[in-house]
N, C-alpha and C positions, 0 to 999 in steps of 0.2 A: 453249281451254276443253275441247274434246273430247279433246285429248291428255292433259290433267290427269285427266279422268274415267277414261280408259283406264289411266293410270298407277296411280291409286288402286285400280281393280279388280284390276290385276295384283298390287299389294301385298297386297290382301285375300286374293286366291287363294293367294299364297305363304304368308301367315300361316295360312290354313286348312289348307294342305298340311303345314306345320311342326307345327301343333297335332295334326293327324290322325296324323302319323308318331310324335309323342311319345306320343299315346294308344295307338297300336298297339304301340309298344315297351313301355309300361307293362302293357298287357293280356297281352303275350307273356311278360313276366318277372314278372308278379304272383305266380304260384305260387312262383318262386324267392325273391323278397323275403320272402314270408310264411314260407317254411320256414327262411330264415336267422334271422328274428326268433324263430321257434319254438325253434331250437337255442340261441339266447342265453337264452331262458326256461328251457330244460332245464339249462343250465350252472349257473345260480343255484340251481336245485332241488337238485342234488347236495349242495351245501354247506349249504344251509338244513336239509335233512333229516338230514345227517350230524351237524350241531350239535344238532338236536333229539333224535336217537337217543342221542348221547353224554350229553345232559342227562337221559336216562332214559325217554323216551317209547317206548312199545311200537310197533314198525313196523306191526302189524296194526290197532291202534287208530288209528294215523295214517291208514292207507288208508281206514278207515271214515269218520272225520271229514272227511277231505279230499273224499271224493265226496259226502257230504251237503252240504257247502258248495257244491260245484260244481253239484249238482242244484238247490239252492235259488236260486242266482244265475242259472242258465241258464233256469229254468222260465218266468218272465214273458216273456223274449225269444222263447223257443220258442213259447209260447202265442199271443202277439199277432202276431209277424212271420211265422209259418208256418201261420196258421189256415186259409188257403185251399189251400195246396199240400200240407198234411200228409195222407197217405192214411189210410184206416181201419185201425185196429190189429186184426188178426185173431189168433186163438189161435196159428196156425202162425207168424205174424210175431213175436208176443211170445216164443215159444220160441226163435226165431232170435236175437232181441235178448238173451235170457237167456244163450244160449251165447256170443254176442259179448261180453257183459259179463263172463262167466266168464273168457274168454280175455284180455280187455283189462284187467280189474280184479281180479276175485275170485281168480283163480289166478296170473296173471302178476305183477302188482304185489306181491302178498304174498311170492312167492318172490324177486322182484327186490330189494325193500327189506330183506328179511331177510338177503340176501347182503351188504348194505352193512355189517352188523355184523361180518362176518368178513373183508372185503376193504378197498377204498378207493374214493373217488369216481373217481379216475383209471382204476382197473381196470374199474369198471362202465361208464364212458363209452367205454372202448376196446372192451369186449366188445359193446356195442350196435352197433358197426360191422358185426358179422356178420349182423345182421338183414337187410340188403340182399341178401347172398348166399343166406341161407336162404329169403328171400321169393322170390328168383329161381328157386331150385330147385323150390319148391312151385308157383310160377306156370307153369313149364315143364311139370310133371307134369299140371297142370290145364288146360294149353293156353291159358293167359292170356298167355303170352309166346312169341314165335317164336324158334326156334333152328335155324340152318343151319350145320352143321359144315363145309360146303364153302366158306363165306365166312370171310374173315379176322376180321371182327367177331364172328361166331358162335364161332370158336375163342377169341377174347378173353374172351367171356362165361364159357365153361367154365373157362379158365385162371384168370381172375380169381376165380371162385367157389372153385376148389381152393386158390389161394394164400391167400385170406381164411380159409378153414377151417384151413389149416396155421398161420396166425398165431394162431388161437384155441387150438390145441393147445399152442403155445409159451407163451402167457399162462397157460394152465391148469396145465400140467405143470412149467413151469420158472419159478421165482421169481427166482433169481439174486441177486447181491450188491446191497446198497442203494447208491444214488447219493448222493454227499456234497452236502449243501446249501451254497449259496454264502454265505448270510447267515442271521441269525436271522429267524424268521417275523414278518411285519408284523402279522398277525392270528393269535391262538392260539385253537384250539377244544379245550377241555379235555374230559376224560372217559376212560373205559377203552376200550382197543382190543384186539382179538384178533390176535395176530401170529404164532402158531405155525403150522407147516406143515399140521397137521390142520385147523385152522380155515380156513386159506386154501383148501385143497382143497374143503372143505365149501361155502364161499362161491362157489368157481368152478363147482361142479356146479349150485348153485342159480341162478347167473347164466346159465349155458348153457341150462338148462331153461326159464328165463323168456324168453330170447331166441327159443327155438324156438316157444313158445306165442305170443309176440308176433308172430312172422312169420306164423303161421296167422291171427292176429287181423287183420293188415293185408290178407291175401288175402280173408278173409271180409267185410271192410268193403265191398270192391268189389261183391260179390254182394248184400249187404243194401241198399246205396245204390240199386241198380236197382229194388228193390221198395219201398223207403222213402226217397225222395229228399228228405228234410228233415233237413239236417245238424244244425241246432240242436235239433230234437226228438229225434233219435237220440242226440246227446250227452247230453241231459237224461235220457233213458231209461237209457242205459248208466251214468250217474252214480248214479241212485237204485237200480237193480237191482244194480250192482256194490257199492254201499255195504251193501245188505242181505246179499249173499253174503259180503262181508268180515266183517260183524258176526256172522253165523252161525258162520263159521270161527273168529273171535276168541274167542267165548264158549266154544268147545270147547277151544282151546289155552291160553287165559288165564283163570284162575279168580279172580284178584284184582280186586275191585271198584275198588281204588285206581288200577289201570292206566287206567281210563276217565276219571279226573279230571285235567284240565289247567288250569294257571293262565294268567294274562295274560302269558306269556313266550314264549320261542322255540318252545315246543310249539304254542301258539296260532297264532303267525304262520306257522309252517311249514304247518299245516293250511289256513290262509286262502290263503296263496300257492299251495300245491299245488292247492287246490280251484278258485280263480278263474282263475289264470293257466294252469296246466298241464291239469288235468282239464276245465276249461271252455273257455278261449280256444284253447289249443294243440290240443286234441283236435278242436275245431270246424274249425280251420285244416287239420289233417291230413285230415279227412273231405272238406273242400272240394278240397284238392289231389289226394286219391285219386280223386275223381270226375272232376277235370279232366285229370290226367296219369297216373293209375295208381298202384298200391301200391309198385312198385319205385322210382319217382321220389321218393316221400315218404321212403323209407329212405336215399336216396343222400346226404342232408345230415348224417347222423349224425357223420361225421368232424370236422365243424366244432366240435361240442360237445366232442369228445375233445381237440382242440387247445386250446380255451379252458379246459377243466377242468384239463388238464395245466399250462398256464401259471399259472393262479391257484393251483393246489394246490402247485406247487413253489416259485414265486417269492414268493407272498403269504402262504400258510398254512404253508409249510415242511413240507409232507407228504413222507413218504418215498417215493421212486420206486425201483422195482426194475428191474434190467436186463432181466429176462424180460418185464415189462409194456411197456417201451419198444420192445424188439425185436419182440415180438408185435404191438403196435399199428402199428408201421411196416409190417410184412408185411401186416396186415389192410387198411390204407389203400391200399397198392400194388395189392393184389388187387381191392379195391373199385373203384378208378378204372379198372382194366382192364375190369371188368364194365361200368362206366358208359360207357366208350369204345365198347364193343360195343353197348350199348343206344342210343347216340346215332344209330347207323345206322337203328334203328327209327323214330326221330323224323324223320329225313331222308326216309325212305320215305313216312311218313304225310304229311309236308309236300308232297312232290312229287306224291303221289296227289291231295291236295286241290287243288293248283294245276292239275293235268291235268283234274280234274273241273270246276273253275270255268271253265277255258278251253273245255271241251266245252259247258258250259251257255251260255256267252257266244256261241259259234259257232251253237248251236242257236237261240238267241234272235234272232240276226241273220238266220238263214235264215227264221224265222217272219215277221219284219218284211218281208223281201223278198217272200215269198209273199203276204202280205196286201196289199202294194202292187200 
């Protein structure tokens, strides 16, 4: 009888250990899983917005409506779920959120989606990969990232950043011949496209400028979250303030009242999807992961959407792929993962330090127990 009890206790202990190991594994890779889901969400965004713009929707009006939707949807969650942890909003903090909204919405997204009229979803998804390198450079300057050039991983960080930026130059300055499609597109997105070299260069400049301001936005998030550690509330504030900024800009550049009218069609659904999924859920996920792992970690998953967009664009939508975009994207991804390999050393150092710290605390606790006895 006693043997059966001991056996049952052993099984329960093994089950508890297995459950704890699975829980620890989930906790460790939760940010990775969330960022993979975020990139899948971004992938669909490229094609929905492209279809909407070709249908005739103004990109600046789209940005405004999208963030109004995001703000309205996120507001009740932010109000009730973060009522106790939300800090008081001071004037200085509001000005910081205003600048953060300008970098993340008002300025960046208006340039970014305006560039989609002149380029393609594959080009935009490829260029987004440079954000990790740009974010790393800014983080090093602001001493948010460590850089040791005497270490092999430190050299990999610098080399990876340089290679990524070289890939950007290839995509921007070299268009190259068009790649032949293997079959007719399964889904056809109609509308006018700008394909001349002047339009491509204009779109490239807009994309590069938006990636630079986006990188600053990721860095600034890390600072703002320390003062305002309420991700849902910050997402809501950025949505409403960004929508107001975008509306002000749109009124200046777009004088036709008809541009603000949308029907129950792809224009409506693109604003709803962009608002709820991207500006709401994905921005919240990015804020959570930025606080947990840092801004460079968040940007390291961008190549996933590049691959997904390229596969869907070429094989499903029959989009034209240019040699320059393919070569440049490949160079950018190689450089990015050199940078990430270098950054992995930082995570190992943090992990070993935390282990050493916990070991020291355990030893200190044992000494205290012995002393008390």
